[in-house]
N, C-alpha and C positions, 0 to 999 in steps of 0.2 A: 209307323209300318214303313219298311225301306221300300224304295222304288223297285218295280219290276224291271229287269233289263234282260232283253234277248239278243244273243249274239249269234248270228248265222255263220256257219262254217266254225264253230265255236269250241271244237274239241282237239284242234291241232293249231300250230303256229300263231300267227297274230291273234286269232279268235281264241285260242286257249288261254294265251298270257292275258288278253282282255277280260275274259270271264273269270279268271283267278284274280286279277287286281280288283275288279268290281266287287266280288264277293268279299275279299279282304278289306274293302273300303266301305262296307256296310250295305251294299246293294243285294238284292235278291236276284242272283245271276242265274240265267238259264241258258243252255247252249243247244243250238241246232246243229244236225249233221245229216250228211246223206250217203249211204253205201258203206262208209268206213266204220262198220260195227265194232271191230276189235279196238280201234282208237277210242271210239266213244265209250266202250265198256272201261277200258283202263282209265280214261279221264274222269268217269264218274266214280269209279272205285277210290281214286286217289284225292278227289276234290270234294265228293259228295254234291256237286253241282247236277241238277237234274238235266237230262239230255232227252231231246225229241227229234225223230227222224222224219225229214219230208225233203222233197226237191223244191228249192226256191224258184226254179224255173217254171213251176207248175202253179198257176194262179188258185185253182181250187185247193191244192195242198196247203198252201200258204193260209188260205182262209181258214181251213180246218185247223191246221196247227195253231194259229193265233188263238182261235176260239177255245181249243182244249187247254192251253196255257191259262187263258183267262178263267176258264172254270175251275182249274186245279190251283192256281195261285193268285190270280187276280189280274186285271187288265195290263197289258205291257205298256209301259211309260217310257222306257228307253229302248231304242232300236239300234243295234250296230249291224249294218249290211256289210259283212266281211266275206261271206262265201264267193268264191270265184275260181274259174278255171283257165287254163291256156290250152290252146290247140294250134300251135304255131305254124308258119309256113308262108313263103312268099305268095302274094297274091296271085301270080300266074299259076301257082300249082294248088292253091287253096280250094278245097272242095266246099260245097254248099253246107255240108253237115259241120265242118270246121268253123264256118262263119257263123251259123245259126246257133249252134250250141254255146259258143262264147258270148254272143249277144243276148241270148235267152237267159243265161245264168248270171252274167256279170252285170248287164244293164236290166235286163227284165226282172231279175230277182230284186232289184231294188224297188221297181214299181210294185211288183206282187206283194212284197212285204210291207212296204209303206201304205199301200191301199188297205192291207189287212189291219192296219192299227190306227190309221189316221182319224177314223171316226170316233174311237174311243178317247184318243188324244184331245180332240176338238171338244168332246163333251166335257172332259175334266179340265180343259183349258191349261194343259200342261203336257210337254212332250219334249224328248230330246232324241235327235235322229243324227246319227254318224254313219255316212257312207264311205267305205274304203275304196278309194280310187288307186291312181299309181303314177309314179314318176313318168311313165310311158304314155299315160294319158294326157300328160302336158307337153312332152317333148316328141313323142312318136318312137317307134322302135322298128328296126328292119325285122321283117319276119312276123310282125304282130299288127297287121292292119285290122284284124278282128278284135283284138285285145285293146289296142290303143284306142280303137273307136269306142268300145264299150266303156272304157275307163274315162274317156273324155266325155262321153254322154252323161255318166254319172255325176260329173261335176256340173254340167248344165241343168241337169235334173234337180241336183241339190240346190242350186241358186233359184230356181222357179218354185220349188217347195218351201224355201225359206220365206219367199215373198207371201206365199199363201198361208203359212202358219204363224206369222209374226204377231198379229193381233190376238192370238190365242195363247200366247206363251209356248209356241211349239217351235223350237230351233231346228235348223237343218245344216250341217257342215260336212264337208268332206276333208278327208286326210289322204294325201298322195305320197305313200311311202316309198322310198328308193329300194334298191335290192337288199332284202332282208333274210336272215337265217330261218328259212321255212322249207318244208318239203318240196315245195315248188322250185325254189332256188337252188336247194343243195343238189337238185338232178341235173343242174347245168353242167355241161363237161368242163373239167379243169382248165383247158386252155381258153374256153370263152370266159370263165370266170375271171381268169388273169386279165383279159381285155376289158371286162367289166370294173374290175377294182382299179384298173389304171386310170379309169376316168371318174373316179370317186375320190374328191379332195381328201377326205379324212383317211382314206386308204383302207377301209374295211366295210364289211357288210353291217347293216343295221341289226339289232336285237328285236325280237317280238316284243319285249318288254318296253322298249323305247317307244314304240308305237302305242302300245297299251296306255302308257301315262298320258299321252295326247288325248286318247279317248276319255280317259278320267276327266281330264280338265274340261272338256267340251259337254259332258254330260251332267256336270255338277249344277245343282239348283241355281247358284249364283253366276252362272254362264249365260244368262238370258240375253245379254247384249251382244253376244257372239253369234251372229247367224249368217248364212249365205257365204261362208270363208271357206277356202281351200287351204289346209295346213300341210305345206310341203316339208317331210322329213326324211331328206335324201342324202345327207352327208355332204351336200354341196354339188351334187351331180348336175342339177338342173336348178337354176335360180330363175324364178319368174318374177 
């Protein structure tokens, strides 16, 4: 029986590419989404991958969502925390809502989802957790104190979780993508995008499929010696 893999924010962008790749690689892929029903419907019709709606920023909804998947498919063995939002603004203009919404979804969502699956992973003595961070969590970014803080927090969270899960064959790793062709990045104004690309040595945006291939590597059964790592996939924009 193939491993059950849940991808949050899994019906568009990096999440959708990851779900499709895991499915084609023999995993039972399941996608979470929130609010974007049309995207979810189209994704499900095109791929056959089951989709479940809940807000990863809500602890109880994550518990209920994981329990429903376990009842209908089996316990989640692979978790890809991909769901995320931006609410950009310089700090002197940032509202409390802009701060809290990004922290609650981008960082809080990692806690909520990992907490929802960690006990079953510990019981099975197997688990693969991949948390999607960002190059801006490593380098910082003007106008993104909230997003940069959340994505940097994801990396610290991942390292601590890796230590806790290691003896039970539960790995936790982070991927820090650079600017990638997604709905979020495609909304960047053309002038700003020119500035971004000028600072990417390879001279282009990443593709969601390139990030997905990194996820596939980290979730394999034989990747058990890789844990607590942050894999930077950013075209050379930031080298740590």
